[in-house]
N, C-alpha and C positions, 0 to 999 in steps of 0.2 A: 422436821426430820420424820421420815416415814417409819412404819412399824418395823420393817426388816432391819433398817439401820439402827433403830433404837434397841432392838433385841441383840444385835451384834455388839453394840456398845455395852449393854448390861453383861453379856457373856464375857467380854474382855475384862470387866471389873470383877467378876466372880470366879474366873477360871483358876486362879491361884488356890481358892478354897476347894476346888474340885479335884485336886491332885489325889491319885489313888483310886479315882472313880472312873478311869478310862473305860470306854465301852458302854457305860450306862447312858441312859437318855435323860437329859435335863429339860424340863418344861419351864420356860421363863414367862412369868406373868407380864404382859405388855402394859398393864396399867400402873403397877407399882414396883416392878422389878423383883418381886419374890420369885424364888425358884424351887423346883421340886424334882427329886431324882426318882428314877425307876429303872428296872431291868428292861422295860419295854416302853414304847410311847404311851400305851394304854395305862400302864401302871403310873408313870410320871403324871399323866393327865388326871387320873383319879386322885392321886395325892394332892394335886393342885386344886381340883374341884372341891375337895373337902373344905378347904379354906376359902376359896373364891369361886363359887359355883357359876357365876355369870361372866367371868373374865375370859379373855382370849389368851392363848399361850403360843409361844414360839418354841419349837422343838429342835434340839441339837444333840448329836451323839458326842459325849465328852471325849476330847482328844482327836476328833475327826473333823473333816471339812463339812460333812453333811450327815444328817440323820438317816436319810433314805435315798435309794436310787429307784427310779421308776422308768421303765422302758428297756429297750434292748441296748446292749453295749457293743 
C-alpha cells in the first residue's frame, strides 16, 4: 500500500473522532497513524513534530476533500 492510500485509510478510521473539528487541519503520521490537529498546516505539523520530529505527515482539512488548492481554477 502506498503512503497516500495508507493515510486515507487512517483518516477513515479516525474521522469519527474528529467531529466538531471541521475546517481544522489534521497531520497524520504515516509511520504509526498518530494524528495532530491545528488551525493551519504549520500548527498541525509543529504539534506532530513535538512527538515525532523525524516522521512524515499527510495533511487533510477535516471535513473537506483536500487541505490545499494550488494553481488557477
